[in-house]
N, CA, C and O atoms as a printed pandas DataFrame, in Angstrom:
     atom_number atom_name residue_name chain_id  residue_number  x_coord  y_coord  z_coord
0              1         N          UNK        A               1    0.841   -1.170    0.000
1              2        CA          UNK        A               1    0.000    0.000    0.000
2              3         C          UNK        A               1    0.890    1.240    0.000
3              4         O          UNK        A               1    1.616    1.499    0.960
4              5         N          UNK        A               2    0.824    1.990   -1.079
5              6        CA          UNK        A               2    1.601    3.222   -1.164
6              7         C          UNK        A               2    0.654    4.405   -1.213
7              8         O          UNK        A               2   -0.399    4.362   -1.849
8              9         N          UNK        A               3    1.040    5.415   -0.553
9             10        CA          UNK        A               3    0.248    6.641   -0.606
10            11         C          UNK        A               3    1.063    7.693   -1.327
11            12         O          UNK        A               3    2.232    7.921   -1.014
12            13         N          UNK        A               4    0.444    8.313   -2.273
13            14        CA          UNK        A               4    1.117    9.336   -3.049
14            15         C          UNK        A               4    0.843   10.689   -2.410
15            16         O          UNK        A               4   -0.310   11.073   -2.211
16            17         N          UNK        A               5    1.888   11.391   -2.100
17            18        CA          UNK        A               5    1.744   12.716   -1.501
18            19         C          UNK        A               5    1.287   13.697   -2.569
19            20         O          UNK        A               5    1.859   13.762   -3.656
20            21         N          UNK        A               6    0.271   14.441   -2.252
21            22        CA          UNK        A               6   -0.208   15.443   -3.186
22            23         C          UNK        A               6    0.498   16.757   -2.889
23            24         O          UNK        A               6    0.685   17.135   -1.732
24            25         N          UNK        A               7    0.876   17.425   -3.928
25            26        CA          UNK        A               7    1.545   18.712   -3.773
26            27         C          UNK        A               7    0.500   19.813   -3.772
27            28         O          UNK        A               7    0.045   20.256   -4.827
28            29         N          UNK        A               8    0.131   20.241   -2.597
29            30        CA          UNK        A               8   -0.825   21.325   -2.461
30            31         C          UNK        A               8   -0.037   22.614   -2.271
31            32         O          UNK        A               8    0.740   22.731   -1.324
32            33         N          UNK        A               9   -0.231   23.578   -3.161
33            34        CA          UNK        A               9    0.530   24.820   -3.029
34            35         C          UNK        A               9    0.101   25.618   -1.799
35            36         O          UNK        A               9   -1.023   25.485   -1.315
36            37         N          UNK        A              10    1.001   26.432   -1.316
37            38        CA          UNK        A              10    0.740   27.256   -0.149
38            39         C          UNK        A              10   -0.326   28.310   -0.444
39            40         O          UNK        A              10   -1.159   28.603    0.413
40            41         N          UNK        A              11   -0.308   28.876   -1.636
41            42        CA          UNK        A              11   -1.285   29.883   -2.047
42            43         C          UNK        A              11   -2.081   29.318   -3.211
43            44         O          UNK        A              11   -1.516   29.031   -4.266
44            45         N          UNK        A              12   -3.394   29.154   -3.032
45            46        CA          UNK        A              12   -4.242   28.587   -4.083
46            47         C          UNK        A              12   -5.288   29.550   -4.613
47            48         O          UNK        A              12   -5.666   29.466   -5.782
48            49         N          UNK        A              13   -5.758   30.456   -3.782
49            50        CA          UNK        A              13   -6.832   31.368   -4.157
50            51         C          UNK        A              13   -6.356   32.325   -5.251
51            52         O          UNK        A              13   -5.286   32.920   -5.115
52            53         N          UNK        A              14   -7.122   32.488   -6.328
53            54        CA          UNK        A              14   -6.698   33.369   -7.419
54            55         C          UNK        A              14   -6.453   34.815   -6.973
55            56         O          UNK        A              14   -5.512   35.459   -7.438
56            57         N          UNK        A              15   -7.280   35.310   -6.093
57            58        CA          UNK        A              15   -7.096   36.682   -5.624
58            59         C          UNK        A              15   -5.831   36.799   -4.786
59            60         O          UNK        A              15   -5.096   37.779   -4.909
60            61         N          UNK        A              16   -5.570   35.820   -3.942
61            62        CA          UNK        A              16   -4.345   35.824   -3.136
62            63         C          UNK        A              16   -3.107   35.725   -4.024
63            64         O          UNK        A              16   -2.088   36.352   -3.735
64            65         N          UNK        A              17   -3.186   34.947   -5.098
65            66        CA          UNK        A              17   -2.073   34.859   -6.043
66            67         C          UNK        A              17   -1.829   36.192   -6.735
67            68         O          UNK        A              17   -0.682   36.592   -6.934
68            69         N          UNK        A              18   -2.895   36.872   -7.100
69            70        CA          UNK        A              18   -2.765   38.173   -7.741
70            71         C          UNK        A              18   -2.093   39.171   -6.803
71            72         O          UNK        A              18   -1.210   39.920   -7.221
72            73         N          UNK        A              19   -2.504   39.182   -5.550
73            74        CA          UNK        A              19   -1.892   40.072   -4.558
74            75         C          UNK        A              19   -0.430   39.684   -4.320
75            76         O          UNK        A              19    0.438   40.553   -4.234
76            77         N          UNK        A              20   -0.162   38.398   -4.215
77            78        CA          UNK        A              20    1.206   37.910   -3.979
78            79         C          UNK        A              20    2.141   38.327   -5.107
79            80         O          UNK        A              20    3.216   38.871   -4.854
80            81         N          UNK        A              21    1.740   38.076   -6.346
81            82        CA          UNK        A              21    2.607   38.402   -7.479
82            83         C          UNK        A              21    2.712   39.909   -7.697
83            84         O          UNK        A              21    3.767   40.395   -8.106
84            85         N          UNK        A              22    1.652   40.650   -7.437
85            86        CA          UNK        A              22    1.727   42.111   -7.547
86            87         C          UNK        A              22    2.700   42.673   -6.515
87            88         O          UNK        A              22    3.500   43.559   -6.818
88            89         N          UNK        A              23    2.623   42.151   -5.299
89            90        CA          UNK        A              23    3.561   42.572   -4.261
90            91         C          UNK        A              23    4.985   42.193   -4.588
91            92         O          UNK        A              23    5.915   42.952   -4.316
92            93         N          UNK        A              24    5.160   41.023   -5.170
93            94        CA          UNK        A              24    6.499   40.572   -5.561
94            95         C          UNK        A              24    7.096   41.487   -6.627
95            96         O          UNK        A              24    8.266   41.860   -6.543
96            97         N          UNK        A              25    6.299   41.845   -7.620
97            98        CA          UNK        A              25    6.771   42.745   -8.674
98            99         C          UNK        A              25    7.141   44.110   -8.076
99           100         O          UNK        A              25    8.171   44.686   -8.426
100          101         N          UNK        A              26    6.298   44.618   -7.178
101          102        CA          UNK        A              26    6.599   45.890   -6.524
102          103         C          UNK        A              26    7.880   45.789   -5.698
103          104         O          UNK        A              26    8.677   46.727   -5.670
104          105         N          UNK        A              27    8.076   44.671   -5.035
105          106        CA          UNK        A              27    9.288   44.464   -4.231
106          107         C          UNK        A              27   10.545   44.452   -5.105
107          108         O          UNK        A              27   11.558   45.052   -4.743
108          109         N          UNK        A              28   10.484   43.782   -6.237
109          110        CA          UNK        A              28   11.644   43.714   -7.133
110          111         C          UNK        A              28   11.967   45.098   -7.693
111          112         O          UNK        A              28   13.128   45.507   -7.703
112          113         N          UNK        A              29   10.951   45.816   -8.157
113          114        CA          UNK        A              29   11.216   47.146   -8.683
114          115         C          UNK        A              29   11.671   48.108   -7.587
115          116         O          UNK        A              29   12.496   48.987   -7.837
116          117         N          UNK        A              30   11.143   47.949   -6.385
117          118        CA          UNK        A              30   11.597   48.770   -5.262
118          119         C          UNK        A              30   13.041   48.470   -4.893
119          120         O          UNK        A              30   13.819   49.384   -4.620
120          121         N          UNK        A              31   13.400   47.193   -4.885
121          122        CA          UNK        A              31   14.778   46.800   -4.565
122          123         C          UNK        A              31   15.758   47.286   -5.628
123          124         O          UNK        A              31   16.920   47.559   -5.328
124          125         N          UNK        A              32   15.291   47.391   -6.861
125          126        CA          UNK        A              32   16.191   47.844   -7.928
126          127         C          UNK        A              32   16.567   49.315   -7.778
127          128         O          UNK        A              32   17.526   49.772   -8.401
128          129         N          UNK        A              33   15.833   50.053   -6.969
129          130        CA          UNK        A              33   16.135   51.471   -6.750
130          131         C          UNK        A              33   17.023   51.710   -5.529
131          132         O          UNK        A              33   17.494   52.826   -5.312
132          133         N          UNK        A              34   17.252   50.673   -4.737
133          134        CA          UNK        A              34   18.113   50.800   -3.560
134          135         C          UNK        A              34   19.565   50.801   -4.028
135          136         O          UNK        A              34   19.980   49.914   -4.775
136          137         N          UNK        A              35   20.334   51.791   -3.592
137          138        CA          UNK        A              35   21.727   51.882   -4.076
138          139         C          UNK        A              35   22.564   50.633   -3.798
139          140         O          UNK        A              35   23.418   50.282   -4.613
140          141         N          UNK        A              36   22.345   49.960   -2.685
141          142        CA          UNK        A              36   23.134   48.766   -2.369
142          143         C          UNK        A              36   22.823   47.601   -3.307
143          144         O          UNK        A              36   23.655   46.708   -3.471
144          145         N          UNK        A              37   21.656   47.594   -3.916
145          146        CA          UNK        A              37   21.254   46.500   -4.810
146          147         C          UNK        A              37   21.511   46.805   -6.281
147          148         O          UNK        A              37   21.307   45.941   -7.134
148          149         N          UNK        A              38   21.949   48.001   -6.584
149          150        CA          UNK        A              38   22.119   48.383   -7.986
150          151         C          UNK        A              38   23.118   47.499   -8.733
151          152         O          UNK        A              38   22.970   47.276   -9.934
152          153         N          UNK        A              39   24.134   46.994   -8.028
153          154        CA          UNK        A              39   25.121   46.156   -8.721
154          155         C          UNK        A              39   24.502   44.833   -9.167
155          156         O          UNK        A              39   24.873   44.305  -10.215
156          157         N          UNK        A              40   23.575   44.295   -8.395
157          158        CA          UNK        A              40   22.894   43.052   -8.782
158          159         C          UNK        A              40   22.008   43.291   -9.995
159          160         O          UNK        A              40   21.978   42.483  -10.924
160          161         N          UNK        A              41   21.295   44.398   -9.978
161          162        CA          UNK        A              41   20.365   44.684  -11.066
162          163         C          UNK        A              41   21.065   45.245  -12.301
163          164         O          UNK        A              41   20.436   45.387  -13.350
164          165         N          UNK        A              42   22.351   45.566  -12.197
165          166        CA          UNK        A              42   23.097   46.005  -13.368
166          167         C          UNK        A              42   23.306   44.834  -14.327
167          168         O          UNK        A              42   23.256   45.006  -15.545
168          169         N          UNK        A              43   23.540   43.638  -13.772
169          170        CA          UNK        A              43   23.808   42.461  -14.602
170          171         C          UNK        A              43   22.535   41.706  -14.972
171          172         O          UNK        A              43   22.418   41.185  -16.081
172          173         N          UNK        A              44   21.586   41.648  -14.048
173          174        CA          UNK        A              44   20.284   41.025  -14.331
174          175         C          UNK        A              44   19.200   42.044  -14.010
175          176         O          UNK        A              44   18.923   42.292  -12.836
176          177         N          UNK        A              45   18.581   42.641  -15.023
177          178        CA          UNK        A              45   17.581   43.677  -14.779
178          179         C          UNK        A              45   16.342   43.123  -14.059
179          180         O          UNK        A              45   16.140   41.909  -14.023
180          181         N          UNK        A              46   15.521   44.000  -13.492
181          182        CA          UNK        A              46   14.348   43.561  -12.727
182          183         C          UNK        A              46   13.423   42.615  -13.500
183          184         O          UNK        A              46   12.853   41.696  -12.912
184          185         N          UNK        A              47   13.273   42.828  -14.789
185          186        CA          UNK        A              47   12.347   41.979  -15.553
186          187         C          UNK        A              47   12.813   40.525  -15.569
187          188         O          UNK        A              47   11.987   39.615  -15.618
188          189         N          UNK        A              48   14.117   40.298  -15.527
189          190        CA          UNK        A              48   14.643   38.929  -15.480
190          191         C          UNK        A              48   14.297   38.293  -14.137
191          192         O          UNK        A              48   13.887   37.133  -14.091
192          193         N          UNK        A              49   14.458   39.040  -13.045
193          194        CA          UNK        A              49   14.107   38.531  -11.720
194          195         C          UNK        A              49   12.612   38.242  -11.628
195          196         O          UNK        A              49   12.200   37.244  -11.037
196          197         N          UNK        A              50   11.803   39.122  -12.215
197          198        CA          UNK        A              50   10.348   38.931  -12.171
198          199         C          UNK        A              50    9.949   37.685  -12.947
199          200         O          UNK        A              50    8.958   37.039  -12.607
200          201         N          UNK        A              51   10.691   37.345  -13.964
201          202        CA          UNK        A              51   10.388   36.153  -14.749
202          203         C          UNK        A              51   10.912   34.876  -14.086
203          204         O          UNK        A              51   10.223   33.856  -14.100
204          205         N          UNK        A              52   12.107   34.911  -13.511
205          206        CA          UNK        A              52   12.738   33.685  -13.025
206          207         C          UNK        A              52   12.396   33.297  -11.585
207          208         O          UNK        A              52   12.293   32.105  -11.294
208          209         N          UNK        A              53   12.220   34.235  -10.695
209          210        CA          UNK        A              53   11.963   33.896   -9.290
210          211         C          UNK        A              53   10.626   33.167   -9.102
211          212         O          UNK        A              53   10.565   32.271   -8.260
212          213         N          UNK        A              54    9.550   33.497   -9.834
213          214        CA          UNK        A              54    8.325   32.698   -9.693
214          215         C          UNK        A              54    8.501   31.218  -10.052
215          216         O          UNK        A              54    7.734   30.378   -9.581
216          217         N          UNK        A              55    9.491   30.893  -10.870
217          218        CA          UNK        A              55    9.794   29.479  -11.141
218          219         C          UNK        A              55   10.216   28.803   -9.837
219          220         O          UNK        A              55    9.812   27.675   -9.555
220          221         N          UNK        A              56   11.026   29.496   -9.051
221          222        CA          UNK        A              56   11.434   28.992   -7.744
222          223         C          UNK        A              56   10.225   28.857   -6.817
223          224         O          UNK        A              56   10.126   27.882   -6.073
224          225         N          UNK        A              57    9.308   29.824   -6.855
225          226        CA          UNK        A              57    8.092   29.744   -6.027
226          227         C          UNK        A              57    7.271   28.499   -6.357
227          228         O          UNK        A              57    6.746   27.842   -5.459
228          229         N          UNK        A              58    7.161   28.180   -7.636
229          230        CA          UNK        A              58    6.394   27.004   -8.042
230          231         C          UNK        A              58    7.128   25.725   -7.667
231          232         O          UNK        A              58    6.502   24.763   -7.220
232          233         N          UNK        A              59    8.435   25.699   -7.839
233          234        CA          UNK        A              59    9.220   24.514   -7.516
234          235         C          UNK        A              59    9.166   24.188   -6.031
235          236         O          UNK        A              59    9.123   23.017   -5.652
236          237         N          UNK        A              60    9.168   25.207   -5.196
237          238        CA          UNK        A              60    9.142   24.988   -3.753
238          239         C          UNK        A              60    7.740   24.797   -3.196
239          240         O          UNK        A              60    7.588   24.522   -2.006
240          241         N          UNK        A              61    6.706   24.936   -4.034
241          242        CA          UNK        A              61    5.344   24.672   -3.589
242          243         C          UNK        A              61    4.615   25.869   -3.006
243          244         O          UNK        A              61    3.596   25.706   -2.334
244          245         N          UNK        A              62    5.114   27.051   -3.250
245          246        CA          UNK        A              62    4.426   28.242   -2.761
246          247         C          UNK        A              62    3.257   28.585   -3.677
247          248         O          UNK        A              62    2.178   28.935   -3.199
248          249         N          UNK        A              63    3.460   28.488   -4.970
249          250        CA          UNK        A              63    2.410   28.776   -5.948
250          251         C          UNK        A              63    2.082   27.512   -6.743
251          252         O          UNK        A              63    2.915   26.609   -6.832
252          253         N          UNK        A              64    0.882   27.436   -7.321
253          254        CA          UNK        A              64    0.480   26.209   -8.035
254          255         C          UNK        A              64    1.173   26.044   -9.387
255          256         O          UNK        A              64    1.681   27.001   -9.972
256          257         N          UNK        A              65    1.175   24.785   -9.865
257          258        CA          UNK        A              65    1.759   24.474  -11.169
258          259         C          UNK        A              65    0.917   25.024  -12.317
259          260         O          UNK        A              65    1.454   25.527  -13.304
260          261         N          UNK        A              66   -0.382   24.927  -12.183
261          262        CA          UNK        A              66   -1.266   25.403  -13.240
262          263         C          UNK        A              66   -1.913   26.715  -12.806
263          264         O          UNK        A              66   -2.065   26.993  -11.617
264          265         N          UNK        A              67   -2.275   27.487  -13.774
265          266        CA          UNK        A              67   -2.797   28.820  -13.492
266          267         C          UNK        A              67   -4.287   28.790  -13.165
267          268         O          UNK        A              67   -5.074   28.244  -13.938
268          269         N          UNK        A              68   -4.684   29.365  -12.036
269          270        CA          UNK        A              68   -6.106   29.492  -11.736
270          271         C          UNK        A              68   -6.692   30.769  -12.323
271          272         O          UNK        A              68   -7.852   31.088  -12.059
272          273         N          UNK        A              69   -5.924   31.501  -13.108
273          274        CA          UNK        A              69   -6.378   32.771  -13.654
274          275         C          UNK        A              69   -7.136   32.602  -14.966
275          276         O          UNK        A              69   -6.878   33.324  -15.929
276          277         N          UNK        A              70   -8.044   31.678  -15.006
277          278        CA          UNK        A              70   -8.927   31.594  -16.151
278          279         C          UNK        A              70  -10.152   32.435  -15.844
279          280         O          UNK        A              70  -10.477   32.661  -14.679
280          281         N          UNK        A              71  -10.811   32.884  -16.846
281          282        CA          UNK        A              71  -11.978   33.760  -16.641
282          283         C          UNK        A              71  -13.057   33.035  -15.849
283          284         O          UNK        A              71  -13.634   33.613  -14.928
284          285         N          UNK        A              72  -13.341   31.782  -16.189
285          286        CA          UNK        A              72  -14.390   31.047  -15.493
286          287         C          UNK        A              72  -14.044   30.802  -14.036
287          288         O          UNK        A              72  -14.905   30.942  -13.168
288          289         N          UNK        A              73  -12.808   30.441  -13.752
289          290        CA          UNK        A              73  -12.408   30.172  -12.372
290          291         C          UNK        A              73  -12.479   31.439  -11.532
291          292         O          UNK        A              73  -12.964   31.405  -10.402
292          293         N          UNK        A              74  -12.004   32.547  -12.068
293          294        CA          UNK        A              74  -12.025   33.786  -11.306
294          295         C          UNK        A              74  -13.447   34.290  -11.120
295          296         O          UNK        A              74  -13.804   34.789  -10.052
296          297         N          UNK        A              75  -14.257   34.158  -12.165
297          298        CA          UNK        A              75  -15.653   34.602  -12.062
298          299         C          UNK        A              75  -16.393   33.771  -11.026
299          300         O          UNK        A              75  -17.143   34.318  -10.217
300          301         N          UNK        A              76  -16.194   32.462  -11.041
301          302        CA          UNK        A              76  -16.864   31.586  -10.090
302          303         C          UNK        A              76  -16.369   31.838   -8.672
303          304         O          UNK        A              76  -17.160   31.889   -7.730
304          305         N          UNK        A              77  -15.090   31.991   -8.529
305          306        CA          UNK        A              77  -14.497   32.162   -7.198
306          307         C          UNK        A              77  -14.834   33.510   -6.589
307          308         O          UNK        A              77  -15.229   33.585   -5.425
308          309         N          UNK        A              78  -14.686   34.551   -7.347
309          310        CA          UNK        A              78  -14.702   35.888   -6.761
310          311         C          UNK        A              78  -15.964   36.692   -7.041
311          312         O          UNK        A              78  -16.457   37.382   -6.149
312          313         N          UNK        A              79  -16.495   36.622   -8.248
313          314        CA          UNK        A              79  -17.634   37.456   -8.575
314          315         C          UNK        A              79  -18.972   36.854   -8.195
315          316         O          UNK        A              79  -19.829   37.541   -7.638
316          317         N          UNK        A              80  -19.159   35.581   -8.492
317          318        CA          UNK        A              80  -20.439   34.937   -8.221
318          319         C          UNK        A              80  -20.719   34.891   -6.718
319          320         O          UNK        A              80  -21.869   34.978   -6.285
320          321         N          UNK        A              81  -19.673   34.757   -5.947
321          322        CA          UNK        A              81  -19.816   34.697   -4.495
322          323         C          UNK        A              81  -20.476   35.965   -3.953
323          324         O          UNK        A              81  -21.284   35.904   -3.027
324          325         N          UNK        A              82  -20.126   37.111   -4.535
325          326        CA          UNK        A              82  -20.646   38.383   -4.038
326          327         C          UNK        A              82  -21.917   38.847   -4.760
327          328         O          UNK        A              82  -22.650   39.698   -4.256
328          329         N          UNK        A              83  -22.164   38.291   -5.919
329          330        CA          UNK        A              83  -23.328   38.726   -6.690
330          331         C          UNK        A              83  -24.572   37.891   -6.420
331          332         O          UNK        A              83  -25.669   38.297   -6.803
332          333         N          UNK        A              84  -24.439   36.758   -5.784
333          334        CA          UNK        A              84  -25.620   35.925   -5.580
334          335         C          UNK        A              84  -26.211   36.121   -4.209
335          336         O          UNK        A              84  -27.214   35.491   -3.873
């Protein structure tokens, strides 16, 4: 008898993911303006960090493998709940 561990991401809610990634983007752009971090961002600009670090988030199980940002999923999750 083997049990397969399911990989449940830490953040699953579409709205929470939107807030998480928006905050992450703001953090990267904010860090790029700090003088002590300018040498890091000279070689790898902020857009590269914004593209590559979420791969690490998915690999470590913070964010899901598949995107919940489909129109139907977001409408069902967020809009229908408040409109009915």
